[in-house]
N, C-alpha and C positions, 0 to 999 in steps of 0.2 A: 384915685387909687388908694387902696388900704395901705396903711403904714404900721410899723411895729416899733416899739421901744420897750426895753426892759423896765424903765422907770414907770411907764404907763401901765404895764401889765405885770406888776408884782403878783406872785402867786397868792390866791385867796383860799384855795382848798375847797372851793364850793362849785357846785354844778352851774352851768350857764344855760339858761332857758330863754330862748327867743331874745337873745341880746341882753338879758338881765341876770345878775348874779343871784343865785338861790339863797334862801335864808340859812341853810346849813344846819338843820336840827337832827340829822340822822347819825347813825353809828360812825365813829371816827376810825381812821386808819392812817398809816404812814407808808411812804415808799421806803425801800431798803437798798443799801449798797450791796450788791451780790458778793463783792470781794471780801468784805469783813462782816457781813450780816448786820451792819449798823443801821438803825432807823434814821432816816433823814429828818431834817428839822421841821418841814412843813406838815401840818396836820390837814387831812382831807376828810370831808363829810360825805357820807353816803346819801344819795338822793332818796326821797320818800316816794311812796306810791302817788301822792298828790303831785309831786314834781313830774313824775312820768306822765300823768294825766294832762298837766299844763303843757308840757313839751309837745305831746302828740296833738292836743287840740290846737296849739299854735301852728303846728305843721299843717294840719287840715285847713286852717284858715288861709295859710300862705300858698296852698297847693295850686289854686286856680291861677294866681298871678304868675307863679313859676311855670306852670304847664303851658300857659298862653304866651309866655315870653318868646322872643325870637332866638334863634341859634346864636346870633351875634351878641345878644344881651347875656346869655348864659356863658358864652365864650369869654366875654369881658370879665365876668365874675371869676371864672376859673383862672384866667391869666392874672387877675389881681391877687388871688390867694397865692399863686406860685411866686409872684414877685415879692410879696411880703414875707413868705417863708425864706426865700433867698436872702432878703435883707437881714433876717434874724438868724441866719444859719449858724454863726459861731455860738450865740447864746443857746440856741436849741440843741446843738451838739453837746455843749457842756452839760446841760440839764439831763439829756438822755444818757450821757456817759455816767453821771452820778447814779442814775437809777437802773442801768443795765450792765455797766462795766464794759460795754462794747467800746472799742477804741474810737476816739474822735475822728482820726484819719487812719486809713482810708474808709473804714466801714461806715461810720455815721455820716461823714461828709458825702460819701457815695450814695447812701440811702436817701439823704435829703435831695440830692440831685435827681435821683430816680423819682422821688415824689413830685417834684416840680415838673419833671419831664412828663409824668403821667397826666398831670393837670393840663399841661399844654397840648398833649396828644388829643385828649378829649375836647379841648377848646377848639382845636383846628377841625376836628371831626364835625362838631355841631355847627360851627360857623359855615362850613361848606354845605352841609345840610342833606346830602344824598343818603345818609345813614338811615333815614326814616322809611326806606323801602316803599316809595310811592308806586302803587300799581293802579292803572286806570284802564277800565274796560268801558268804552262809550256805548250808549244805547244803540240797539239794533232792532228796529221795528220789523224788518223783513225776516228775522229769524223765527223759527217755530219751536217753542213759544218765543215771543218777543223778549229780548234781553233788556232789562232796565240799565240805566247808567250806574255803574258801580266803581267806586274808588276806595282804596284802603291805604293805610299807613300805620306806623307804630306810634303809640301814644304812651305817656308815662302812667305808672300805676298809682302813685300816691305816696304818702310818707313811708320812708324806708328806715328800718332800724339797722345800724351798723355796729358790729362788735369789734373793738380793737384787738389786735393780736399781741401776744407776749413777746414774740421774737423779732418783730419789725416795728419799732416805736414810731416810725414815720410812714413807710410805704404801705403798710397794712393796718393803719391806725386812723387817727382822727381825720386827716386830709388825704388818706391813702386811696387805693384804687377803687374800693367800694364806694366811698364818699364821692370821689371825682366822677365815676360813671353814673351814679344815681343823680347827682346834681345836673350833669350834662344832659341826661334824658328828661329832666324837668321835674324831679322828685325832691321834696324836702327831706332832710336827713336828721335823724336823732342818733347820736353816737353814744354808745355805752363804753366809756374809757376802760382800758385794761388797768387793773390795780398795780401792775408791776412798774408802770411808768406814768403815774398820775400827773406829776408836774409837767412833764413833756406834753402830755395830752392837754392840760389846761392852757399852756402857752400857745399851742397850735390851734386849739379851739377858739381862743380869743382872736387870733389872726383871721380865722374863717368868719367869725361873727362880725368883726369889723369890716371885712370885705363885703359881706352881705349888706350891711348897712350902707356902705359907701356906694354900692352898686344900685341902690334904690329898691331892692327887693324887700318884702316883708320880713321882719326879724325872725318869724317862725320857720323860715327856710332852713335854719340850723339850730340845733341844741346839743349840749354835751352833758351827760349824766355820769356821776361817779357812783361806785358801789364796790365794796370789798368782797362781796359774795355774789349770790345769784338772784336775789329778790328783784332787783331792778331789771335785769335781763329778762327774767320770766314775765314780769309785768309788761314789758315792751312787746314781747312776742304775742302775748295774749290780748293786748289792747285792740279793740275793734277798729281803731283808726289807722293802725299800722298795716301796710299792704304788702310788704316783703321784708326779708331779712338777709343781711350779708354777714358772714361769719368766717373767721379763720382761726383754727385751734385744733383741739383734740377730737378724736372720734366720739368719746364719751360726751363732751360738751356739745358737739354738733348734733349728735343723735338726740340729746335731751331737747334741744331747740326744735328739731324736726317733729318730735312727738308733741310738744306743746302747740306748735302751729297746726298740726293735724287734728288736735282735739278741739280747736276753736269751732264755734258755730259756723263760721265762714273760714275754712282753711286758707292759708296763704303760702306762697313759695318761700322756702328757706334755701339760700344758696350758700352752702357750707363747704369749706375746704377743710378736710379732716386728716385722717391718717394715711401714710404712704411709705412703703419701704423702697420704692424706686429700684427695682431689680436690675442687675447688670449681668449680661451674658457675654462671656469671653470665649471666642471660637478658637480652635486649635492653632491655626496658622499664625494669628496675631500673638497668641500666648508664647509660641516658640520663638517668634521673631523679636519681640520687644516686651517680654514678660516683666523685666525689672522696671522699665519705664512705666508700664501700666500699673505696677504696684505702687510706685511713687505718686502717680496721678490720682489713683483711687484713695490712697491714704490721705492725701491732701483734701480730697473731696469729702470723705466721711468725717473728718475732724474739723472742717471749716466752721468757724464760729462755734466751736464746741459741739459740733454735730446738731446744732439747733436750727437746721434749715429744713424746710418741708420737702426739699428735693434731695436730701442726703441719701447716698447709696447705702441702703441698709442690709442688702443681701446680694452676694456675688456668686454666680454659678460659673464654674470653670472646670475643664477636663485637666486636672492638675497632676496627673500621674507622671507626666514627662515635663513638668514645669517647676522644677525645684527652685530656680532663680526667682520666679514670681512669688512663690509662697515664702521663701526665706526673706526676701526683701520686705514683704508686707509684715511679717512677724517682727523683723528687726526694727522697722520704722515705728511700729506701734509700741514695742517694748521700750523704746527710747523717748517716748513722748512725756512731756510735763503735763500736769493737771490743768484743766480748763475751769474757769469760773462759769457756772451756769446761771441762767437769768433769774430764777426764783427758787425758793425753798421747795415748792411743790414739784417743779421739774427735777430738782436734785434728788428728792426723795423717791420719785417715781423711777428715775434712772437707776438709783441704787437698788430698788426692789427688783426691777427687771434684770439687772446684771446679776444679782444674787441668784435669781431663779435659773438663769442660763448657766451660771458657773457650776451648778449642781449636775448639769446634763452634758456640757460640752467642753471640749478643749479650748483653752483661752490663753491669749497673750496680753501683756500689759497688766496694769493694776486697776481694774475698772470699778472698784468700789471705794470711793472716798467721800466723806462728808465731814463737816466741821461746824461747831457752834460759831466759828468766826467767819463763816462764809459758805457759799454753795459751790463746792468744788467736786470735780469728777475727772478721773483719768480715762483716756481712750482704752477701748477693749476690742480685740479681734477674736471672734469665736469661730470655731471650725467644726464641721460635721459632714457626714456622708449624705448623699441624696436619699438613701433609704431611710435614714433617721429623720431627715427633713420631711419626707412624705408622711411619716408615721406620727409626727408631732406638729399639728396645725398651728400651735401658738408660736412656733419658730418663724412663721411668716408675718407676725405682727410687728408693728413699728416700735422701736426703742428710741425715744427722743433724747439724743445726746450722742457723744462721740464713740459710738460702737458700730460694728458691722459684723455680718455673719458670712463666712466663706463656706460655700457648699461644694464639696469635692464630688465631681461627676465623672463617670467612667467614659462618657462620650455624648454625642449630640442627641441620641435618643432619650437619655435621662434629662438633658436640658430641655428638650421639647416637652417631655412629661411635666417638668417643673413649670414651664410656661403655661401649659394648659391648666395647672393646678392653682394658678395665681388668682387672687381677687383683683379689684380695681386699684390702679395706681396713677399718680400724677405723671410719672415718666417710666420708660423702660429703655434700657441702653443695650446696644449690640456692638461689640468690638471685634473686628475681624479684618482680614486682608480682602482684597477684591474677590479672590477665589472663594474664601470663606463665605462671603456674603452671597455670591451667586449660587453656591451650593446649598445654602440654607435659607432660601426665600420663605420656606414654610414657617420658620421661626418668626419672621416679620409679620406674616399673615396672622399668626396667633396673637402676637403682641399688640396688633392693631385693635384687638377686642379687649385689651387689658389696661391700656394707658392712654392718656390724652396727648402726650408728647413722646415721640420715638426718636432716640438719639443714636447716631452712628459715629463710632470712634471718638467719643468725647466723654465727659462726665456730666451727671444730671444737675449739679449745683450751678447756679447762674441762670437767671430767668430774664431774658430781654423783653423790654416793653415796646411792642410794635404791633403792626396790623395782624401779622400772621401767628402771633404767639397764642398757644393754648395752654393755660395753667388750670387743668381740670382733669377729670377722668372718671371712670365708672365707680360706683359705690364699692368700698367705703372711702375711696380717695376724696370724693365729693358727694353731695346729696343729689346732684343732677349732672350726669356725665355729658350732657349736651351743652354745657356752659363753660365759660372760662372766667377767672377772676383777675387775669392780667391781660393787657392788650386792649385795643379799642373795641373788640367784640364783647367785652364785659358789659357794655352799655345795654345789650339786648336782654340781660337778665331782668332789668327793671322797666320793661315796656310790655305792651300787649297790642296786637293788631286790632284796628277798628275799621269797619267798612261803612261808607256813606253812600246811600242809595237814593238817586234822583234829587239831590240837593241843588239849589241854585248856586251858580258860580260865586256870587258875592258872599255866600254863607260858608262855603267850603274853606278849609285851611288853605293857606297860600300854596303849600306843597302839592295840592291836588287840583288847583285851578288850571284851566286850559292854557292860559298864557304863561304859566310857569314863571311867576314873578321872581322866584328865588334862584332860578337857573340851575336846578339840580338834575341829576340823572334820574330817569323814571322809566317804568315799564308801561308802554302805551299800546293797548290792544295786542299784547303779547310780544311787542318789539321793544328792545332796550334802546332808549333814546338818551345818548350821553349828554351830560351838562354842556352847554355851549362854551366854547373857548373864547377867551377875551383877546 
């Protein structure tokens, strides 16, 4: 089992390519403490194009061994990574706190637990084995025309490039959901670390690399590349050896990667989670019954972690004419907020620009434009507008990443339905109502089904559980492919493709497709689902 010690893994500031520390001749950069803007001590070196080529070539060499490994072998690797991350949790949380200013507890400790939980979720999935969707249609000589023996299952794609996210230094980063699902499916991974938390990325990267070595897999199964800019990421997406991309970030960043991938001689899928305002619709009965409680709940949700959550409620539609308590409570709570430290200078500047633009057009509460040479700070802002103004200004539906939300005053359900129809794709959509509200407004749910990946009833969108049923995706521009999810065990299917085997001898077929079912998995046999045998 892989082990971790701070003494063994002192930060080097250099990329990690197939288990080896890179020379580190590229442009240098530093991590920053967001609270005071101070550069941290460790210097980091951007990877070179040659480093990218070495990492991808090593991944290509390792692909066959990983793809042909058993689910139990890949499960052991994932569990080993999880155990080593847990063993290093205090040190990892400390490093992440320095680079993000996120609190050690409960935020970072909880995120580390989520990361190890994700790894173990995929470990259990591939160890059991039925996830490959084995379909078997045996030969039928009496059919006209005769049917050959056909068997199909999911197979891995090849090397996957994973881009770490700024707002989740563990769960959407080096050993996060994209890496865990890609490795589980049998794909080598090359991670492009996010420059906002390079030290955290290096420490976790060395844990993953050690686990790969201890598990007996080729070292090229995992590499970690640094870059302060975009050169390394672009080179990864355009490298002919990379077969898929996992990305969590802005619409602008995700769109750029999608375009690069589409321009290749052989285009590849980019699974990008991008922008979402996660609309909330409050129906009349609920607003009248518990308006003040709803205001408190939504305020806590849109300011959580400084509003730097991809599921933050960024726009709220409500028939507020008879709901003074709700509006007053939301205004008062926002007006009394202290400033939040944002993760990076780029996020803080973008937030300031967006808030300044909205302040010229809309009624606002709070003091939402703060910035300082001593850190990246921003105060929450509540903006308000009418539905007519919202419909006339399409940019009001765009995401503002930070602690702000927009309250749209609607005259009634017809305006709210019109708003729902006007929406682009989102990760979540929330409806808050009494039982009578919900029964009388089923049409709203039908519309929102076409607009979001997760539909929430009487809750808030922040908080994403990692489980079998979770969908963290949605129609464009929330994601590049609304048929997928980046959270939950269904995320594994992004990095696979179906392969059919026609008339192959039993001894040559993958074990999952052999008649005797040596792995004991659930399969579809001549159109009939045959469950895995029980022990």
